[in-house]
C-alpha beads as a LAMMPS data file, in Angstrom:
LAMMPS data file: protein, C-alpha beads

189 atoms
188 bonds

1 atom types
1 bond types

-500.0 500.0 xlo xhi
-500.0 500.0 ylo yhi
-500.0 500.0 zlo zhi

Masses

1 110.0

Atoms # bond

1 1 1 -0.192 0.015 0.099
2 1 1 1.387 3.575 -0.581
3 1 1 1.901 6.026 1.608
4 1 1 -0.813 7.984 0.589
5 1 1 -3.205 5.300 0.601
6 1 1 -1.964 4.303 4.094
7 1 1 -2.616 8.061 5.434
8 1 1 -6.326 7.369 3.554
9 1 1 -7.206 4.013 5.475
10 1 1 -5.863 5.441 8.933
11 1 1 -8.235 8.622 8.472
12 1 1 -11.437 6.665 7.385
13 1 1 -10.426 4.192 10.763
14 1 1 -10.187 7.280 12.680
15 1 1 -13.458 8.476 11.365
16 1 1 -15.015 5.297 11.858
17 1 1 -13.528 4.981 15.770
18 1 1 -14.954 8.724 16.359
19 1 1 -18.679 7.487 14.833
20 1 1 -18.457 4.601 17.061
21 1 1 -17.522 6.906 20.065
22 1 1 -21.169 8.152 19.912
23 1 1 -22.337 4.442 20.628
24 1 1 -20.665 4.274 23.834
25 1 1 -21.373 7.673 24.755
26 1 1 -25.180 6.766 24.249
27 1 1 -24.098 3.725 26.945
28 1 1 -22.853 6.471 29.222
29 1 1 -25.653 8.829 28.908
30 1 1 -28.150 6.229 30.069
31 1 1 -26.210 5.195 32.770
32 1 1 -25.562 8.832 34.048
33 1 1 -29.089 10.361 33.151
34 1 1 -30.575 10.954 36.919
35 1 1 -27.990 8.994 38.734
36 1 1 -25.199 11.241 38.153
37 1 1 -24.897 15.350 38.635
38 1 1 -26.259 16.882 35.711
39 1 1 -23.025 18.227 34.344
40 1 1 -22.127 14.641 34.008
41 1 1 -24.834 14.515 30.846
42 1 1 -24.389 17.591 29.911
43 1 1 -20.595 16.281 29.254
44 1 1 -21.312 13.654 27.474
45 1 1 -24.202 15.285 25.171
46 1 1 -21.148 17.975 24.649
47 1 1 -18.731 15.256 23.515
48 1 1 -21.556 13.468 21.279
49 1 1 -21.714 16.729 19.755
50 1 1 -18.417 17.340 19.184
51 1 1 -17.780 14.169 17.790
52 1 1 -20.489 14.252 15.298
53 1 1 -19.118 18.007 14.101
54 1 1 -15.737 16.067 14.070
55 1 1 -16.442 13.130 12.022
56 1 1 -18.429 15.279 9.678
57 1 1 -15.238 17.171 9.058
58 1 1 -13.101 14.348 8.922
59 1 1 -15.359 12.375 6.699
60 1 1 -15.671 14.959 3.940
61 1 1 -11.838 15.352 3.826
62 1 1 -11.072 11.706 3.444
63 1 1 -13.988 10.610 1.305
64 1 1 -15.789 8.187 4.101
65 1 1 -17.594 5.213 2.444
66 1 1 -21.510 5.056 2.297
67 1 1 -21.091 1.953 4.951
68 1 1 -19.138 5.467 7.332
69 1 1 -21.982 7.396 5.999
70 1 1 -24.852 5.052 7.489
71 1 1 -22.924 4.311 10.320
72 1 1 -22.546 8.460 11.352
73 1 1 -26.822 8.127 11.289
74 1 1 -26.990 5.186 13.241
75 1 1 -24.820 6.469 15.974
76 1 1 -26.855 9.787 15.633
77 1 1 -30.116 8.003 15.885
78 1 1 -28.722 5.516 18.510
79 1 1 -27.393 8.444 20.716
80 1 1 -30.826 10.674 20.480
81 1 1 -32.946 7.716 20.674
82 1 1 -31.283 6.783 24.293
83 1 1 -31.762 10.489 25.071
84 1 1 -35.355 10.834 24.421
85 1 1 -36.470 7.305 25.626
86 1 1 -35.089 8.240 28.661
87 1 1 -36.944 11.937 28.771
88 1 1 -40.145 9.742 27.727
89 1 1 -39.588 7.093 30.649
90 1 1 -39.656 9.979 33.079
91 1 1 -42.387 11.913 31.592
92 1 1 -40.840 14.492 30.337
93 1 1 -41.940 13.824 26.791
94 1 1 -44.851 11.527 25.404
95 1 1 -43.993 8.427 23.771
96 1 1 -44.377 9.579 20.360
97 1 1 -41.264 11.643 20.624
98 1 1 -39.193 9.036 20.375
99 1 1 -41.206 7.202 17.757
100 1 1 -41.129 10.164 15.546
101 1 1 -37.574 10.468 15.631
102 1 1 -37.114 6.770 14.771
103 1 1 -39.577 6.751 11.771
104 1 1 -37.446 9.908 10.594
105 1 1 -34.363 7.950 10.811
106 1 1 -36.483 4.742 9.274
107 1 1 -37.462 6.502 6.248
108 1 1 -33.852 8.349 5.687
109 1 1 -32.557 4.972 5.355
110 1 1 -35.534 3.762 2.964
111 1 1 -35.382 6.855 0.762
112 1 1 -31.468 6.980 0.682
113 1 1 -31.216 2.787 -0.414
114 1 1 -28.247 0.951 -0.273
115 1 1 -25.720 2.780 -2.139
116 1 1 -24.832 5.262 -0.316
117 1 1 -26.949 8.092 2.193
118 1 1 -28.656 10.895 0.539
119 1 1 -28.908 14.005 2.456
120 1 1 -31.103 16.868 1.774
121 1 1 -30.393 20.247 2.288
122 1 1 -32.767 20.503 5.674
123 1 1 -32.267 17.015 6.748
124 1 1 -28.847 17.354 7.072
125 1 1 -29.647 20.064 10.058
126 1 1 -32.101 17.826 11.646
127 1 1 -29.735 16.013 13.631
128 1 1 -28.177 19.303 15.093
129 1 1 -31.593 20.073 15.946
130 1 1 -31.964 16.678 17.906
131 1 1 -28.553 17.495 19.743
132 1 1 -29.651 20.628 20.627
133 1 1 -33.011 19.399 21.877
134 1 1 -31.319 16.920 24.340
135 1 1 -29.061 19.641 25.687
136 1 1 -31.963 22.504 26.142
137 1 1 -34.144 19.332 27.864
138 1 1 -31.389 18.958 30.419
139 1 1 -30.779 22.222 30.826
140 1 1 -34.264 23.485 31.350
141 1 1 -36.432 20.605 31.940
142 1 1 -39.302 22.964 32.464
143 1 1 -42.885 22.287 31.005
144 1 1 -42.920 25.008 28.410
145 1 1 -39.420 24.382 26.949
146 1 1 -40.561 21.207 26.551
147 1 1 -43.674 22.162 24.590
148 1 1 -41.207 24.391 22.523
149 1 1 -39.163 21.406 21.780
150 1 1 -42.228 19.249 20.611
151 1 1 -43.541 21.971 18.337
152 1 1 -39.968 22.843 16.776
153 1 1 -39.673 19.110 16.151
154 1 1 -42.947 18.557 14.673
155 1 1 -42.303 21.691 12.422
156 1 1 -38.831 20.458 11.576
157 1 1 -39.883 17.027 10.866
158 1 1 -42.183 18.784 8.510
159 1 1 -39.989 20.742 7.148
160 1 1 -37.550 18.068 6.420
161 1 1 -40.376 15.691 4.836
162 1 1 -41.226 18.218 2.300
163 1 1 -37.232 18.704 1.804
164 1 1 -36.688 15.442 1.100
165 1 1 -39.311 14.809 -1.279
166 1 1 -38.336 17.642 -3.422
167 1 1 -34.880 17.034 -2.926
168 1 1 -35.032 13.293 -4.227
169 1 1 -37.977 14.063 -6.692
170 1 1 -35.222 16.756 -8.099
171 1 1 -32.450 14.235 -8.228
172 1 1 -34.595 11.545 -9.847
173 1 1 -36.611 13.759 -12.492
174 1 1 -33.975 14.422 -15.825
175 1 1 -33.516 17.934 -17.240
176 1 1 -35.351 19.397 -19.883
177 1 1 -32.145 19.100 -22.030
178 1 1 -31.816 15.239 -21.270
179 1 1 -35.050 14.735 -23.228
180 1 1 -33.860 16.744 -26.419
181 1 1 -30.342 15.139 -26.294
182 1 1 -29.208 13.566 -29.315
183 1 1 -28.652 10.362 -26.897
184 1 1 -32.200 10.013 -25.827
185 1 1 -33.905 11.409 -29.412
186 1 1 -31.781 9.470 -31.531
187 1 1 -31.401 12.615 -33.687
188 1 1 -28.515 15.199 -34.092
189 1 1 -29.304 18.769 -32.945

Bonds

1 1 1 2
2 1 2 3
3 1 3 4
4 1 4 5
5 1 5 6
6 1 6 7
7 1 7 8
8 1 8 9
9 1 9 10
10 1 10 11
11 1 11 12
12 1 12 13
13 1 13 14
14 1 14 15
15 1 15 16
16 1 16 17
17 1 17 18
18 1 18 19
19 1 19 20
20 1 20 21
21 1 21 22
22 1 22 23
23 1 23 24
24 1 24 25
25 1 25 26
26 1 26 27
27 1 27 28
28 1 28 29
29 1 29 30
30 1 30 31
31 1 31 32
32 1 32 33
33 1 33 34
34 1 34 35
35 1 35 36
36 1 36 37
37 1 37 38
38 1 38 39
39 1 39 40
40 1 40 41
41 1 41 42
42 1 42 43
43 1 43 44
44 1 44 45
45 1 45 46
46 1 46 47
47 1 47 48
48 1 48 49
49 1 49 50
50 1 50 51
51 1 51 52
52 1 52 53
53 1 53 54
54 1 54 55
55 1 55 56
56 1 56 57
57 1 57 58
58 1 58 59
59 1 59 60
60 1 60 61
61 1 61 62
62 1 62 63
63 1 63 64
64 1 64 65
65 1 65 66
66 1 66 67
67 1 67 68
68 1 68 69
69 1 69 70
70 1 70 71
71 1 71 72
72 1 72 73
73 1 73 74
74 1 74 75
75 1 75 76
76 1 76 77
77 1 77 78
78 1 78 79
79 1 79 80
80 1 80 81
81 1 81 82
82 1 82 83
83 1 83 84
84 1 84 85
85 1 85 86
86 1 86 87
87 1 87 88
88 1 88 89
89 1 89 90
90 1 90 91
91 1 91 92
92 1 92 93
93 1 93 94
94 1 94 95
95 1 95 96
96 1 96 97
97 1 97 98
98 1 98 99
99 1 99 100
100 1 100 101
101 1 101 102
102 1 102 103
103 1 103 104
104 1 104 105
105 1 105 106
106 1 106 107
107 1 107 108
108 1 108 109
109 1 109 110
110 1 110 111
111 1 111 112
112 1 112 113
113 1 113 114
114 1 114 115
115 1 115 116
116 1 116 117
117 1 117 118
118 1 118 119
119 1 119 120
120 1 120 121
121 1 121 122
122 1 122 123
123 1 123 124
124 1 124 125
125 1 125 126
126 1 126 127
127 1 127 128
128 1 128 129
129 1 129 130
130 1 130 131
131 1 131 132
132 1 132 133
133 1 133 134
134 1 134 135
135 1 135 136
136 1 136 137
137 1 137 138
138 1 138 139
139 1 139 140
140 1 140 141
141 1 141 142
142 1 142 143
143 1 143 144
144 1 144 145
145 1 145 146
146 1 146 147
147 1 147 148
148 1 148 149
149 1 149 150
150 1 150 151
151 1 151 152
152 1 152 153
153 1 153 154
154 1 154 155
155 1 155 156
156 1 156 157
157 1 157 158
158 1 158 159
159 1 159 160
160 1 160 161
161 1 161 162
162 1 162 163
163 1 163 164
164 1 164 165
165 1 165 166
166 1 166 167
167 1 167 168
168 1 168 169
169 1 169 170
170 1 170 171
171 1 171 172
172 1 172 173
173 1 173 174
174 1 174 175
175 1 175 176
176 1 176 177
177 1 177 178
178 1 178 179
179 1 179 180
180 1 180 181
181 1 181 182
182 1 182 183
183 1 183 184
184 1 184 185
185 1 185 186
186 1 186 187
187 1 187 188
188 1 188 189
């Protein structure tokens, strides 16, 4: 293996390790939430958020595989789901909140297909919102904040779905030039 290829492979392994840390952090969050001082849970959320930002920057730089993209989405889903299931179990959020988050992950995987994840313009910020919602719920668990978070979750989910439908339909529809190109009509221009 050449030096450049070996360096690329090490960078990809580093990205996967950073992504994998969120699975560990999800377990630590589940352990710390409600048992340890609030600062521990907030620190874990901050580490998970930093991990998500760092793997994104490194992943773009070293062209992580489609598998890495799905692993990233699964790690985000795992961490956020653990948090919202715990919040729901404590009565901070109704059961439909973690169910809605899970359904959004399923639609992301189904609409992306098996080749590589498809990110739409709004949906790529959905995870950022969810991490922020976890942190804000920890900091201010008052009912008013939770109602705001639920309202924003519903609005952001709707905006993400609309954006995803538009993005996917634009990707699948050929441009008008493609219909009139010599390759598709069989006639020279």
